[in-house]
Structure formats: C-alpha cells, structure tokens
C-alpha positions, 0 to 999 in steps of 0.5 A: 401682801404676797406676790410670788409664792413658790412650794416644792420646786424641783429643776432636774436638768439631765444629761445621758445618764447624769441628772441634776437638781438645780433646785431641789424642793424649793418652797418660799413666800415673796412681800409685794415693795420688797427688796430681796437679795437670793444670795450663795456661791457660783453653781448654787442655783440662783440663777435657776431660781431667777429664770424660773420667777421670769418665766424663761424656764419652767419646774420639773416639779412643784408649782410656782405662783406669782400675782395669784396665778401658777406660772408653772404649768403656762405655754410658751406664748402664755410665758411671753405674755407674762414676762411681757407684762409682769416681769422685767429684767436687768443683767451685769451686761447691759444690753443695750442695742447699740445702734439706737439711741438712749431713748429708743433703747429704752422705747423698745418695750412699747412694743412687748409692753400692754402697760407701758410708761413713757420711756423719756418719765422712765429715763428722767425717773434715773437721772440720764434725760440730757443724753436721750441722743446719747448712744449707748458707745456715749455712755460709762457703764453705770450709766448704761447700767440705769438704761437698763434699769430704764427700760426694765421698768418702762414695761411698768412690771410688778417685779424687777429681777437683777442678775448681777446688776453691779457686776460689772460695775466699781464700787462707787457706780455700783453703789448708785444703781443700788440706790435707784433699784432702793429707790424703786421698792421702796418709793414707787413698790416695785419687788426687786429681787436681786441674784449676787455672790456679794453679802454687802448687798445683802445688809440692804435687803428686806429679805435675804434668801440663801441658796447653797447646792440647790437648796434654801439653807435660810430665809431671813426677814431684817427688820431694819436693812441698811441703806446704800451709804451705810453699807461699807463698801 
C-alpha cells in the first residue's frame, strides 16, 4: 500500500534575481514497509526531497501525500503535529544532548509524540540496554548513532528519514547501523528512507531513487536486495 506520493513537486529558491529549482517536477510513490535509498551527488536535491517529506519545508508547486493526507498545504503548526506523529529523523551527526543520559535522551520524545514507545524498550531494541545511565560522551560513535535511532523510533513513526546515517562511522560500525535499519523495515514494517551518495547502501534497498540536478533520473525496484553482510564494503 502506498504511504508516500510526490506529484509534480517543485521546490524553488529565490535570491535576488536568481532562482534555483532544487527539485523540478518530481513524481513518485513509495509503499509502506520498504527500505528506500535516495541516491545522488552533492547538490542533486536529495536533502531537499527529504526535508519536504519530513515536513521541514513545503513545495513551491505540486502535492505531497503521506498516509492519505496532503501535507503540502499544511500550516506551520499542522506540520509540527505531522512531524511529531508520523516521521522520525536520523542525521549524520547524532544530535544527542550531552548533559542527559542515554535513557533521558530517548525519553525526550514522550513530550511530543502522541503514540510513543517506552524509551527502555527501544534502547533494548538497538542493543544498548546496559548503557541506560551513560552519557553520550561515554559512548562510541556507532553507539551514539544507535541511540539516535532509538530516539527516533521511540516516537513510533510510520516513516524514518535518515540523512547520511553512516557518514561519520567506520565501515564496520556503519554496517551494524544499516542492519538495524533493515530490521526496522523487514520485521517492524517501518518505511525507511535513506539519503546518501554511497552506492553500496543502494544495493540493500527495495527501491532506489536516483536524483540529479533536481530531477528524478530513475526509480528502480530491486526484487532481491542484498543484505548488509553480502555487500562488499
């Protein structure tokens, strides 16, 4: 079942007399529970696409439908509610609050999410239940990224949006994080959308979307995506 539909979406930025179509007439649909990779070079429009899907920005033209609702015309307050209830975010840098423990960092989402999952449960899910009382500075980079994923998933979102989630990690730790994200799609039915320039990650995807110069160049469904263990890093 389709969970996301972009229909003729354009995002134009204007500076003085100069205009830039960061996205230019982009259309596609995504089914629920898929592991999706958006691939392209720097400046291709990947992050713009992710920001639009995440309700951090609105299109200049076109419509974006998520879970049956057109989010392209929502007000700022309505977009805040959408972000709280429907999407989770994971970034290249972990954005953990250094003065809070692991458990406190994950528990923060209870303040905004109407349907949150127990922080303790999600920390256990990412394999770090023995670090509940640690502070971020006491964790490795990979552990911090797993906690940021636990925090995003504790919101119980339908869609998890990841912007270069392994970009700051070594290959071994990056594989561990990707396995966790794959598990969330395969076993928990989450729609995982990863923006990256890493061709190897695309080999693991159910759907690969390639963008360049703001345009959708191709969208490919892979019948037999690789596992993280099968990819040569």
